[in-house]
MOPAC internal coordinates of N, CA, C and O (Angstrom, degrees):
PM7 1SCF
backbone

  N    0.0000 0     0.00 0     0.00 0    0    0    0
  C    1.4357 1     0.00 0     0.00 0    1    0    0
  C    1.5226 1   110.75 1     0.00 0    2    1    0
  O    1.2310 1   120.05 1   141.71 1    3    2    1
  N    1.3183 1   117.51 1   -38.29 1    3    2    1
  C    1.4506 1   120.91 1  -179.96 1    5    3    2
  C    1.5239 1   110.57 1   -68.46 1    6    5    3
  O    1.2310 1   120.29 1   147.07 1    7    6    5
  N    1.3417 1   117.06 1   -32.93 1    7    6    5
  C    1.4593 1   120.14 1   178.81 1    9    7    6
  C    1.5210 1   110.40 1   -68.33 1   10    9    7
  O    1.2310 1   119.87 1   141.52 1   11   10    9
  N    1.3422 1   117.86 1   -38.48 1   11   10    9
  C    1.4550 1   121.50 1   177.70 1   13   11   10
  C    1.5249 1   111.05 1   -64.20 1   14   13   11
  O    1.2310 1   121.30 1   138.55 1   15   14   13
  N    1.3069 1   115.12 1   -41.45 1   15   14   13
  C    1.4601 1   119.69 1  -177.99 1   17   15   14
  C    1.5226 1   110.80 1   -66.26 1   18   17   15
  O    1.2310 1   119.71 1   141.56 1   19   18   17
  N    1.3003 1   118.16 1   -38.44 1   19   18   17
  C    1.4604 1   120.05 1  -179.57 1   21   19   18
  C    1.5278 1   110.94 1   -72.27 1   22   21   19
  O    1.2310 1   119.42 1   148.22 1   23   22   21
  N    1.3271 1   118.72 1   -31.78 1   23   22   21
  C    1.4635 1   120.60 1   178.42 1   25   23   22
  C    1.5188 1   110.90 1   -68.42 1   26   25   23
  O    1.2310 1   120.28 1   140.11 1   27   26   25
  N    1.3287 1   117.07 1   -39.89 1   27   26   25
  C    1.4626 1   120.54 1   179.14 1   29   27   26
  C    1.5098 1   110.97 1   -71.76 1   30   29   27
  O    1.2310 1   120.69 1   141.41 1   31   30   29
  N    1.3158 1   116.28 1   -38.59 1   31   30   29
  C    1.4602 1   120.01 1  -178.00 1   33   31   30
  C    1.5211 1   110.81 1   -66.36 1   34   33   31
  O    1.2310 1   119.83 1   150.56 1   35   34   33
  N    1.3118 1   117.93 1   -29.44 1   35   34   33
  C    1.4544 1   121.10 1   179.32 1   37   35   34
  C    1.5225 1   112.54 1   -67.24 1   38   37   35
  O    1.2310 1   120.32 1   152.35 1   39   38   37
  N    1.3269 1   116.99 1   -27.65 1   39   38   37
  C    1.4583 1   120.77 1   178.71 1   41   39   38
  C    1.5246 1   111.92 1   -89.25 1   42   41   39
  O    1.2310 1   119.55 1   174.35 1   43   42   41
  N    1.2984 1   118.47 1    -5.65 1   43   42   41
  C    1.4516 1   121.43 1  -179.01 1   45   43   42
  C    1.5117 1   113.43 1    83.82 1   46   45   43
  O    1.2310 1   119.86 1  -164.23 1   47   46   45
  N    1.3384 1   117.88 1    15.77 1   47   46   45
  C    1.4586 1   122.57 1  -179.57 1   49   47   46
  C    1.5195 1   107.90 1  -109.50 1   50   49   47
  O    1.2310 1   119.49 1   -49.30 1   51   50   49
  N    1.3346 1   118.58 1   130.70 1   51   50   49
  C    1.4654 1   119.29 1   177.05 1   53   51   50
  C    1.5257 1   111.24 1   -59.89 1   54   53   51
  O    1.2310 1   120.61 1   -32.84 1   55   54   53
  N    1.3170 1   116.44 1   147.16 1   55   54   53
  C    1.4635 1   121.31 1  -174.86 1   57   55   54
  C    1.5234 1   111.82 1   -62.68 1   58   57   55
  O    1.2310 1   119.45 1   140.18 1   59   58   57
  N    1.3322 1   118.66 1   -39.82 1   59   58   57
  C    1.4594 1   120.06 1  -178.63 1   61   59   58
  C    1.5320 1   111.59 1   -67.63 1   62   61   59
  O    1.2310 1   119.65 1   146.65 1   63   62   61
  N    1.3144 1   118.26 1   -33.35 1   63   62   61
  C    1.4599 1   120.39 1   178.96 1   65   63   62
  C    1.5185 1   110.73 1   -72.54 1   66   65   63
  O    1.2310 1   120.25 1   138.88 1   67   66   65
  N    1.3037 1   117.12 1   -41.12 1   67   66   65
  C    1.4529 1   121.15 1   179.59 1   69   67   66
  C    1.5284 1   110.73 1   -64.23 1   70   69   67
  O    1.2310 1   120.27 1   143.56 1   71   70   69
  N    1.3270 1   117.08 1   -36.44 1   71   70   69
  C    1.4593 1   120.72 1   179.77 1   73   71   70
  C    1.5203 1   110.98 1   -72.45 1   74   73   71
  O    1.2310 1   119.85 1   138.01 1   75   74   73
  N    1.3246 1   117.89 1   -41.99 1   75   74   73
  C    1.4600 1   121.27 1  -175.11 1   77   75   74
  C    1.5210 1   112.59 1   -75.21 1   78   77   75
  O    1.2310 1   119.45 1   137.00 1   79   78   77
  N    1.3014 1   118.66 1   -43.00 1   79   78   77
  C    1.4501 1   121.47 1  -173.42 1   81   79   78
  C    1.5191 1   113.97 1  -103.36 1   82   81   79
  O    1.2310 1   119.92 1   171.86 1   83   82   81
  N    1.2895 1   117.76 1    -8.14 1   83   82   81
  C    1.4541 1   120.94 1  -176.14 1   85   83   82
  C    1.5148 1   109.56 1    83.14 1   86   85   83
  O    1.2310 1   120.13 1     2.46 1   87   86   85
  N    1.3145 1   117.35 1  -177.54 1   87   86   85
  C    1.4657 1   119.40 1  -179.34 1   89   87   86
  C    1.5334 1   110.38 1   -67.02 1   90   89   87
  O    1.2310 1   120.37 1   -31.89 1   91   90   89
  N    1.3294 1   116.89 1   148.11 1   91   90   89
  C    1.4631 1   119.22 1  -177.76 1   93   91   90
  C    1.5207 1   111.83 1   -68.14 1   94   93   91
  O    1.2310 1   120.84 1   -38.18 1   95   94   93
  N    1.3229 1   116.00 1   141.82 1   95   94   93
  C    1.4542 1   122.27 1   178.63 1   97   95   94
  C    1.5291 1   108.78 1   -87.31 1   98   97   95
  O    1.2310 1   119.28 1   -57.73 1   99   98   97
  N    1.3230 1   118.98 1   122.27 1   99   98   97
  C    1.4687 1   120.36 1  -176.87 1  101   99   98
  C    1.5313 1   113.53 1   -62.11 1  102  101   99
  O    1.2310 1   119.90 1   144.64 1  103  102  101
  N    1.3422 1   117.79 1   -35.36 1  103  102  101
  C    1.4627 1   119.60 1   179.14 1  105  103  102
  C    1.5225 1   111.53 1   -68.15 1  106  105  103
  O    1.2310 1   120.48 1   141.25 1  107  106  105
  N    1.3346 1   116.68 1   -38.75 1  107  106  105
  C    1.4599 1   119.46 1   178.49 1  109  107  106
  C    1.5247 1   110.04 1   -64.82 1  110  109  107
  O    1.2310 1   120.85 1   138.59 1  111  110  109
  N    1.2992 1   115.98 1   -41.41 1  111  110  109
  C    1.4625 1   120.03 1   178.53 1  113  111  110
  C    1.5313 1   109.92 1   -63.83 1  114  113  111
  O    1.2310 1   120.24 1   138.81 1  115  114  113
  N    1.3300 1   117.15 1   -41.19 1  115  114  113
  C    1.4569 1   120.59 1  -179.48 1  117  115  114
  C    1.5255 1   111.26 1   -62.60 1  118  117  115
  O    1.2310 1   120.30 1   132.06 1  119  118  117
  N    1.3385 1   117.03 1   -47.94 1  119  118  117
  C    1.4567 1   119.37 1  -174.90 1  121  119  118
  C    1.5212 1   113.40 1   -77.33 1  122  121  119
  O    1.2310 1   119.57 1   140.74 1  123  122  121
  N    1.3236 1   118.43 1   -39.26 1  123  122  121
  C    1.4611 1   119.32 1  -176.15 1  125  123  122
  C    1.5158 1   113.24 1   -86.81 1  126  125  123
  O    1.2310 1   119.92 1   144.68 1  127  126  125
  N    1.2997 1   117.76 1   -35.32 1  127  126  125
  C    1.4583 1   119.80 1  -174.35 1  129  127  126
  C    1.5189 1   113.59 1   -98.95 1  130  129  127
  O    1.2310 1   119.45 1   157.16 1  131  130  129
  N    1.3346 1   118.66 1   -22.84 1  131  130  129
  C    1.4600 1   120.15 1  -175.73 1  133  131  130
  C    1.5288 1   112.25 1  -111.73 1  134  133  131
  O    1.2310 1   119.96 1   123.28 1  135  134  133
  N    1.3142 1   117.68 1   -56.72 1  135  134  133
  C    1.4612 1   119.97 1  -173.14 1  137  135  134
  C    1.5224 1   113.92 1   -76.33 1  138  137  135
  O    1.2310 1   120.12 1   144.82 1  139  138  137
  N    1.3119 1   117.37 1   -35.18 1  139  138  137
  C    1.4635 1   119.04 1  -176.70 1  141  139  138
  C    1.5223 1   112.72 1   -63.66 1  142  141  139
  O    1.2310 1   118.42 1   131.05 1  143  142  141
  N    1.3210 1   120.62 1   -48.95 1  143  142  141
  C    1.4671 1   118.80 1   177.79 1  145  143  142
  C    1.5324 1   113.64 1   -68.73 1  146  145  143
  O    1.2310 1   120.03 1   148.18 1  147  146  145
  N    1.3156 1   117.54 1   -31.82 1  147  146  145
  C    1.4611 1   119.48 1  -177.49 1  149  147  146
  C    1.5191 1   112.41 1   -81.66 1  150  149  147
  O    1.2310 1   119.46 1   166.72 1  151  150  149
  N    1.3191 1   118.63 1   -13.28 1  151  150  149
  C    1.4607 1   120.53 1  -178.07 1  153  151  150
  C    1.5220 1   112.58 1   -80.33 1  154  153  151
  O    1.2310 1   119.58 1   177.22 1  155  154  153
  N    1.3216 1   118.40 1    -2.78 1  155  154  153
  C    1.4568 1   122.13 1   179.06 1  157  155  154
  C    1.5287 1   110.86 1   -59.78 1  158  157  155
  O    1.2310 1   120.22 1   130.32 1  159  158  157
  N    1.3105 1   117.19 1   -49.68 1  159  158  157
  C    1.4675 1   120.16 1   179.71 1  161  159  158
  C    1.5272 1   111.46 1   -74.06 1  162  161  159
  O    1.2310 1   120.12 1   150.96 1  163  162  161
  N    1.3112 1   117.37 1   -29.04 1  163  162  161
  C    1.4554 1   120.40 1   177.35 1  165  163  162
  C    1.5280 1   110.61 1   -65.14 1  166  165  163
  O    1.2310 1   120.57 1   138.66 1  167  166  165
  N    1.3189 1   116.52 1   -41.34 1  167  166  165
  C    1.4624 1   120.91 1   178.74 1  169  167  166
  C    1.5282 1   110.19 1   -66.73 1  170  169  167
  O    1.2310 1   120.01 1   142.46 1  171  170  169
  N    1.3174 1   117.58 1   -37.54 1  171  170  169
  C    1.4628 1   121.25 1   177.25 1  173  171  170
  C    1.5281 1   110.56 1   -61.58 1  174  173  171
  O    1.2310 1   120.59 1   133.33 1  175  174  173
  N    1.3141 1   116.49 1   -46.67 1  175  174  173
  C    1.4591 1   119.98 1   178.83 1  177  175  174
  C    1.5241 1   111.98 1   -66.40 1  178  177  175
  O    1.2310 1   120.14 1   147.31 1  179  178  177
  N    1.3196 1   117.35 1   -32.69 1  179  178  177
  C    1.4569 1   121.00 1   176.65 1  181  179  178
  C    1.5260 1   110.36 1   -63.58 1  182  181  179
  O    1.2310 1   120.36 1   136.93 1  183  182  181
  N    1.3299 1   116.92 1   -43.07 1  183  182  181
  C    1.4684 1   120.42 1   178.30 1  185  183  182
  C    1.5129 1   112.19 1   -63.63 1  186  185  183
  O    1.2310 1   120.06 1   137.81 1  187  186  185
  N    1.3377 1   117.49 1   -42.19 1  187  186  185
  C    1.4578 1   120.45 1   178.13 1  189  187  186
  C    1.5299 1   111.21 1   -65.83 1  190  189  187
  O    1.2310 1   120.49 1   140.87 1  191  190  189
  N    1.3110 1   116.67 1   -39.13 1  191  190  189
  C    1.4676 1   120.37 1  -179.91 1  193  191  190
  C    1.5234 1   111.47 1   -67.64 1  194  193  191
  O    1.2310 1   120.04 1   141.53 1  195  194  193
  N    1.3189 1   117.53 1   -38.47 1  195  194  193
  C    1.4648 1   120.02 1   177.96 1  197  195  194
  C    1.5231 1   110.71 1   -65.96 1  198  197  195
  O    1.2310 1   120.12 1   144.02 1  199  198  197
  N    1.3269 1   117.38 1   -35.98 1  199  198  197
  C    1.4574 1   120.34 1   176.63 1  201  199  198
  C    1.5205 1   111.53 1   -63.39 1  202  201  199
  O    1.2310 1   120.33 1   136.37 1  203  202  201
  N    1.3218 1   116.98 1   -43.63 1  203  202  201
  C    1.4682 1   120.78 1   177.10 1  205  203  202
  C    1.5219 1   111.27 1   -65.53 1  206  205  203
  O    1.2310 1   120.84 1   142.60 1  207  206  205
  N    1.3235 1   115.99 1   -37.40 1  207  206  205
  C    1.4614 1   120.31 1  -179.64 1  209  207  206
  C    1.5245 1   110.76 1   -63.92 1  210  209  207
  O    1.2310 1   120.16 1   137.19 1  211  210  209
  N    1.3133 1   117.29 1   -42.81 1  211  210  209
  C    1.4597 1   121.00 1   179.40 1  213  211  210
  C    1.5284 1   110.02 1   -66.53 1  214  213  211
  O    1.2310 1   120.32 1   137.68 1  215  214  213
  N    1.3322 1   117.00 1   -42.32 1  215  214  213
  C    1.4625 1   119.80 1   178.86 1  217  215  214
  C    1.5159 1   112.80 1   -67.28 1  218  217  215
  O    1.2310 1   120.23 1   147.85 1  219  218  217
  N    1.3116 1   117.17 1   -32.15 1  219  218  217
  C    1.4564 1   120.74 1  -178.77 1  221  219  218
  C    1.5138 1   114.32 1   -79.00 1  222  221  219
  O    1.2310 1   119.67 1   166.73 1  223  222  221
  N    1.3141 1   118.23 1   -13.27 1  223  222  221
  C    1.4665 1   119.87 1  -179.36 1  225  223  222
  C    1.5187 1   111.59 1   -65.94 1  226  225  223
  O    1.2310 1   120.19 1   147.94 1  227  226  225
  N    1.3255 1   117.25 1   -32.06 1  227  226  225
  C    1.4636 1   119.93 1   179.59 1  229  227  226
  C    1.5203 1   110.02 1   -60.18 1  230  229  227
  O    1.2310 1   120.35 1   132.93 1  231  230  229
  N    1.3134 1   116.93 1   -47.07 1  231  230  229
  C    1.4645 1   121.32 1  -177.92 1  233  231  230
  C    1.5239 1   110.83 1   -69.04 1  234  233  231
  O    1.2310 1   120.34 1   134.14 1  235  234  233
  N    1.3191 1   116.95 1   -45.86 1  235  234  233
  C    1.4690 1   120.55 1  -176.51 1  237  235  234
  C    1.5270 1   110.95 1   -65.56 1  238  237  235
  O    1.2310 1   119.74 1   137.42 1  239  238  237
  N    1.3220 1   118.10 1   -42.58 1  239  238  237
  C    1.4654 1   120.30 1  -179.72 1  241  239  238
  C    1.5153 1   111.32 1   -65.13 1  242  241  239
  O    1.2310 1   120.21 1   141.77 1  243  242  241
  N    1.3132 1   117.21 1   -38.23 1  243  242  241
  C    1.4559 1   118.85 1   179.61 1  245  243  242
  C    1.5325 1   111.46 1   -71.54 1  246  245  243
  O    1.2310 1   119.83 1   137.07 1  247  246  245
  N    1.3113 1   117.93 1   -42.93 1  247  246  245
  C    1.4704 1   120.63 1  -178.50 1  249  247  246
  C    1.5199 1   112.69 1   -64.19 1  250  249  247
  O    1.2310 1   120.12 1   141.15 1  251  250  249
  N    1.3329 1   117.38 1   -38.85 1  251  250  249
  C    1.4588 1   121.06 1  -177.21 1  253  251  250
  C    1.5241 1   113.02 1   -99.28 1  254  253  251
  O    1.2310 1   120.14 1  -169.74 1  255  254  253
  N    1.3254 1   117.33 1    10.26 1  255  254  253
  C    1.4726 1   123.56 1   178.47 1  257  255  254
  C    1.5238 1   112.18 1    53.62 1  258  257  255
  O    1.2310 1   120.86 1  -137.12 1  259  258  257
  N    1.3149 1   115.95 1    42.88 1  259  258  257
  C    1.4558 1   120.92 1   176.93 1  261  259  258
  C    1.5237 1   109.48 1   -90.17 1  262  261  259
  O    1.2310 1   119.92 1   -40.34 1  263  262  261
  N    1.3205 1   117.77 1   139.66 1  263  262  261
  C    1.4622 1   118.40 1   177.44 1  265  263  262
  C    1.5286 1   110.16 1   -73.82 1  266  265  263
  O    1.2310 1   120.89 1   -46.68 1  267  266  265
  N    1.3038 1   115.90 1   133.32 1  267  266  265
  C    1.4607 1   119.92 1   179.93 1  269  267  266
  C    1.5107 1   111.13 1   168.94 1  270  269  267
  O    1.2310 1   121.39 1    12.32 1  271  270  269
  N    1.3140 1   114.94 1  -167.68 1  271  270  269
  C    1.4555 1   121.23 1  -175.81 1  273  271  270
  C    1.5301 1   111.61 1   -65.04 1  274  273  271
  O    1.2310 1   119.73 1   142.71 1  275  274  273
  N    1.3078 1   118.12 1   -37.29 1  275  274  273
  C    1.4583 1   121.14 1  -179.55 1  277  275  274
  C    1.5172 1   112.47 1   -64.05 1  278  277  275
  O    1.2310 1   120.47 1   136.52 1  279  278  277
  N    1.3135 1   116.70 1   -43.48 1  279  278  277
  C    1.4572 1   120.79 1   178.08 1  281  279  278
  C    1.5161 1   110.76 1   -64.67 1  282  281  279
  O    1.2310 1   120.40 1   139.84 1  283  282  281
  N    1.3245 1   116.84 1   -40.16 1  283  282  281
  C    1.4617 1   121.26 1   178.47 1  285  283  282
  C    1.5278 1   110.44 1   -61.77 1  286  285  283
  O    1.2310 1   120.36 1   136.62 1  287  286  285
  N    1.3187 1   116.91 1   -43.38 1  287  286  285
  C    1.4695 1   120.90 1  -178.34 1  289  287  286
  C    1.5210 1   110.46 1   -65.11 1  290  289  287
  O    1.2310 1   119.72 1   132.77 1  291  290  289
  N    1.3242 1   118.14 1   -47.23 1  291  290  289
  C    1.4612 1   121.07 1  -176.99 1  293  291  290
  C    1.5275 1   110.64 1   -67.50 1  294  293  291
  O    1.2310 1   119.71 1   137.40 1  295  294  293
  N    1.3216 1   118.15 1   -42.60 1  295  294  293
  C    1.4682 1   120.59 1   179.29 1  297  295  294
  C    1.5264 1   111.12 1   -66.66 1  298  297  295
  O    1.2310 1   119.79 1   141.22 1  299  298  297
  N    1.3178 1   118.00 1   -38.78 1  299  298  297
  C    1.4678 1   120.76 1   178.52 1  301  299  298
  C    1.5206 1   110.64 1   -67.48 1  302  301  299
  O    1.2310 1   119.96 1   142.56 1  303  302  301
  N    1.3266 1   117.69 1   -37.44 1  303  302  301
  C    1.4597 1   120.16 1   177.72 1  305  303  302
  C    1.5260 1   110.41 1   -67.16 1  306  305  303
  O    1.2310 1   119.96 1   144.24 1  307  306  305
  N    1.3222 1   117.69 1   -35.76 1  307  306  305
  C    1.4596 1   121.22 1   177.75 1  309  307  306
  C    1.5115 1   112.71 1   -67.79 1  310  309  307
  O    1.2310 1   119.79 1   146.83 1  311  310  309
  N    1.3154 1   118.00 1   -33.17 1  311  310  309
  C    1.4646 1   122.75 1   178.58 1  313  311  310
  C    1.5211 1   112.46 1   -83.85 1  314  313  311
  O    1.2310 1   120.55 1   167.50 1  315  314  313
  N    1.3197 1   116.55 1   -12.50 1  315  314  313
  C    1.4652 1   119.61 1  -177.96 1  317  315  314
  C    1.5266 1   112.47 1    84.18 1  318  317  315
  O    1.2310 1   120.18 1  -159.11 1  319  318  317
  N    1.3135 1   117.26 1    20.89 1  319  318  317
  C    1.4696 1   122.47 1   179.41 1  321  319  318
  C    1.5331 1   108.29 1   -87.34 1  322  321  319
  O    1.2310 1   121.35 1  -101.74 1  323  322  321
  N    1.3227 1   115.03 1    78.26 1  323  322  321
  C    1.4612 1   119.33 1  -173.11 1  325  323  322
  C    1.5356 1   114.36 1   -70.44 1  326  325  323
  O    1.2310 1   118.76 1   148.18 1  327  326  325
  N    1.3291 1   119.96 1   -31.82 1  327  326  325
  C    1.4758 1   117.20 1   174.01 1  329  327  326
  C    1.5340 1   112.90 1   -61.83 1  330  329  327
  O    1.2310 1   120.48 1   145.22 1  331  330  329
  N    1.3360 1   116.69 1   -34.78 1  331  330  329
  C    1.4696 1   119.79 1   177.33 1  333  331  330
  C    1.5245 1   110.29 1   -67.38 1  334  333  331
  O    1.2310 1   120.33 1   139.15 1  335  334  333
  N    1.3452 1   116.97 1   -40.85 1  335  334  333
  C    1.4628 1   120.97 1   178.56 1  337  335  334
  C    1.5292 1   109.61 1   -64.26 1  338  337  335
  O    1.2310 1   120.12 1   136.97 1  339  338  337
  N    1.3166 1   117.37 1   -43.03 1  339  338  337
  C    1.4629 1   120.83 1   179.35 1  341  339  338
  C    1.5297 1   111.16 1   -63.82 1  342  341  339
  O    1.2310 1   120.55 1   139.11 1  343  342  341
  N    1.3295 1   116.56 1   -40.89 1  343  342  341
  C    1.4622 1   119.78 1   178.75 1  345  343  342
  C    1.5185 1   112.26 1   -65.38 1  346  345  343
  O    1.2310 1   120.51 1   139.47 1  347  346  345
  N    1.3376 1   116.64 1   -40.53 1  347  346  345
  C    1.4662 1   120.14 1   179.99 1  349  347  346
  C    1.5214 1   110.52 1   -68.78 1  350  349  347
  O    1.2310 1   120.28 1   138.05 1  351  350  349
  N    1.3242 1   117.08 1   -41.95 1  351  350  349
  C    1.4601 1   120.18 1   178.40 1  353  351  350
  C    1.5240 1   110.20 1   -65.25 1  354  353  351
  O    1.2310 1   120.28 1   140.80 1  355  354  353
  N    1.3240 1   117.08 1   -39.20 1  355  354  353
  C    1.4678 1   120.70 1   176.94 1  357  355  354
  C    1.5250 1   110.89 1   -62.82 1  358  357  355
  O    1.2310 1   120.19 1   139.10 1  359  358  357
  N    1.3212 1   117.25 1   -40.90 1  359  358  357
  C    1.4658 1   120.77 1   178.74 1  361  359  358
  C    1.5231 1   111.13 1   -64.53 1  362  361  359
  O    1.2310 1   120.44 1   134.58 1  363  362  361
  N    1.3187 1   116.77 1   -45.42 1  363  362  361
  C    1.4658 1   120.55 1   179.37 1  365  363  362
  C    1.5259 1   110.20 1   -63.38 1  366  365  363
  O    1.2310 1   120.30 1   138.05 1  367  366  365
  N    1.3368 1   117.03 1   -41.95 1  367  366  365
  C    1.4646 1   120.62 1   178.85 1  369  367  366
  C    1.5199 1   111.22 1   -65.48 1  370  369  367
  O    1.2310 1   120.12 1   140.82 1  371  370  369
  N    1.3371 1   117.38 1   -39.18 1  371  370  369
  C    1.4639 1   120.78 1   178.65 1  373  371  370
  C    1.5304 1   111.31 1   -64.31 1  374  373  371
  O    1.2310 1   120.07 1   138.89 1  375  374  373
  N    1.3112 1   117.47 1   -41.11 1  375  374  373
  C    1.4717 1   121.01 1   176.75 1  377  375  374
  C    1.5251 1   109.96 1   -62.11 1  378  377  375
  O    1.2310 1   120.85 1   138.71 1  379  378  377
  N    1.3127 1   115.99 1   -41.29 1  379  378  377
  C    1.4656 1   120.80 1   179.44 1  381  379  378
  C    1.5224 1   111.01 1   -64.30 1  382  381  379
  O    1.2310 1   120.07 1   138.02 1  383  382  381
  N    1.3191 1   117.48 1   -41.98 1  383  382  381
  C    1.4704 1   121.31 1   179.40 1  385  383  382
  C    1.5241 1   110.96 1   -66.34 1  386  385  383
  O    1.2310 1   119.97 1   139.57 1  387  386  385
  N    1.3173 1   117.65 1   -40.43 1  387  386  385
  C    1.4714 1   120.90 1   179.38 1  389  387  386
  C    1.5286 1   110.34 1   -64.89 1  390  389  387
  O    1.2310 1   120.18 1   139.07 1  391  390  389
  N    1.3180 1   117.25 1   -40.93 1  391  390  389
  C    1.4722 1   120.07 1   178.36 1  393  391  390
  C    1.5232 1   110.01 1   -63.69 1  394  393  391
  O    1.2310 1   120.11 1   135.25 1  395  394  393
  N    1.3280 1   117.39 1   -44.75 1  395  394  393
  C    1.4680 1   119.86 1   179.98 1  397  395  394
  C    1.5208 1   111.96 1   -66.55 1  398  397  395
  O    1.2310 1   119.68 1   145.08 1  399  398  397
  N    1.3339 1   118.22 1   -34.92 1  399  398  397
  C    1.4607 1   120.29 1   176.41 1  401  399  398
  C    1.5269 1   111.03 1   -66.43 1  402  401  399
  O    1.2310 1   120.35 1   140.47 1  403  402  401
  N    1.3298 1   116.95 1   -39.53 1  403  402  401
  C    1.4667 1   120.11 1   177.31 1  405  403  402
  C    1.5240 1   110.78 1   -64.77 1  406  405  403
  O    1.2310 1   120.13 1   141.64 1  407  406  405
  N    1.3193 1   117.35 1   -38.36 1  407  406  405
  C    1.4616 1   121.08 1   177.55 1  409  407  406
  C    1.5265 1   109.74 1   -64.51 1  410  409  407
  O    1.2310 1   120.39 1   135.42 1  411  410  409
  N    1.3314 1   116.86 1   -44.58 1  411  410  409
  C    1.4688 1   120.21 1   179.62 1  413  411  410
  C    1.5246 1   111.97 1   -64.21 1  414  413  411
  O    1.2310 1   120.18 1   142.31 1  415  414  413
  N    1.3188 1   117.27 1   -37.69 1  415  414  413
  C    1.4667 1   119.91 1   178.02 1  417  415  414
  C    1.5243 1   111.39 1   -69.67 1  418  417  415
  O    1.2310 1   120.28 1   149.61 1  419  418  417
  N    1.3101 1   117.07 1   -30.39 1  419  418  417
  C    1.4647 1   119.17 1   179.10 1  421  419  418
  C    1.5271 1   111.90 1   -71.01 1  422  421  419
  O    1.2310 1   119.86 1   159.54 1  423  422  421
  N    1.3386 1   117.87 1   -20.46 1  423  422  421
  C    1.4598 1   120.17 1   176.54 1  425  423  422
  C    1.5157 1   111.49 1   -60.78 1  426  425  423
  O    1.2310 1   119.94 1   142.51 1  427  426  425
  N    1.3251 1   117.72 1   -37.49 1  427  426  425
  C    1.4550 1   120.73 1   178.96 1  429  427  426
  C    1.5137 1   112.75 1   -63.66 1  430  429  427
  O    1.2310 1   120.65 1   146.84 1  431  430  429
  N    1.3074 1   116.37 1   -33.16 1  431  430  429
  C    1.4568 1   120.23 1   177.68 1  433  431  430
  C    1.5284 1   111.00 1   -75.16 1  434  433  431
  O    1.2310 1   120.59 1   141.28 1  435  434  433
  N    1.3253 1   116.49 1   -38.72 1  435  434  433
  C    1.4545 1   120.28 1  -175.45 1  437  435  434
  C    1.5214 1   113.52 1   -77.44 1  438  437  435
  O    1.2310 1   120.04 1   143.97 1  439  438  437
  N    1.3204 1   117.52 1   -36.03 1  439  438  437
  C    1.4601 1   120.53 1  -174.86 1  441  439  438
  C    1.5260 1   108.61 1  -131.82 1  442  441  439
  O    1.2310 1   120.80 1   -61.61 1  443  442  441
  N    1.3214 1   116.07 1   118.39 1  443  442  441
  C    1.4606 1   121.24 1  -176.20 1  445  443  442
  C    1.5344 1   112.13 1   -67.40 1  446  445  443
  O    1.2310 1   120.09 1   156.36 1  447  446  445
  N    1.3169 1   117.43 1   -23.64 1  447  446  445
  C    1.4632 1   119.70 1  -179.80 1  449  447  446
  C    1.5174 1   112.10 1   -65.79 1  450  449  447
  O    1.2310 1   119.75 1   151.68 1  451  450  449
  N    1.3214 1   118.07 1   -28.32 1  451  450  449
  C    1.4659 1   120.74 1  -179.51 1  453  451  450
  C    1.5152 1   111.83 1   -79.70 1  454  453  451
  O    1.2310 1   119.46 1   165.05 1  455  454  453
  N    1.3215 1   118.64 1   -14.95 1  455  454  453
  C    1.4615 1   121.20 1   177.08 1  457  455  454
  C    1.5112 1   111.92 1   -73.14 1  458  457  455
  O    1.2310 1   119.99 1   150.15 1  459  458  457
  N    1.3147 1   117.62 1   -29.85 1  459  458  457
  C    1.4598 1   122.26 1  -174.29 1  461  459  458
  C    1.5278 1   111.15 1   -99.05 1  462  461  459
  O    1.2310 1   120.86 1  -123.02 1  463  462  461
  N    1.3260 1   115.97 1    56.98 1  463  462  461
  C    1.4602 1   120.17 1   179.34 1  465  463  462
  C    1.5183 1   108.16 1   -89.94 1  466  465  463
  O    1.2310 1   121.16 1   -54.18 1  467  466  465
  N    1.3239 1   115.40 1   125.82 1  467  466  465
  C    1.4508 1   121.16 1   178.87 1  469  467  466
  C    1.5201 1   108.20 1  -105.60 1  470  469  467
  O    1.2310 1   121.18 1   -57.83 1  471  470  469
  N    1.3065 1   115.34 1   122.17 1  471  470  469
  C    1.4697 1   119.71 1  -178.37 1  473  471  470
  C    1.4999 1   110.15 1   -94.25 1  474  473  471
  O    1.2310 1   120.10 1   180.00 1  475  474  473

C-alpha cells in the first residue's frame, strides 16, 4: 500500500483519485483542463472574423466578377432597385446576428461562470 501511495504521489495525483479513476488520460486533460477554458477568446475572435468575412464578400465578389450576394447588391444599387438592396442587406445582417448569437450561446458551454448570470 505504501508503494502505491508513493507512485501516485510522484505524479502529483492523490492516491484515492488514482485508485478510483485509474491513471489520468492525457487527451481528457488537454481538452477539459487546457483547451476548453482557453478557447473562450478564440471563439470570440472567430465570431469577429466571420463578421468581417461576410461583410467583405460584397467587395470581393464585385471586384472579381463572381456571382453571389455582393454582385447582386452592387448591380441592384446601380439600377436603383432599393428593395433588392434592402433585402440583401437584411439577409447579410440576419446571418451576422445568427452567427453572433451562436457564439454567445457557446460561451455558456465553454465557461461555467457565464451560465450563472443573475439579472
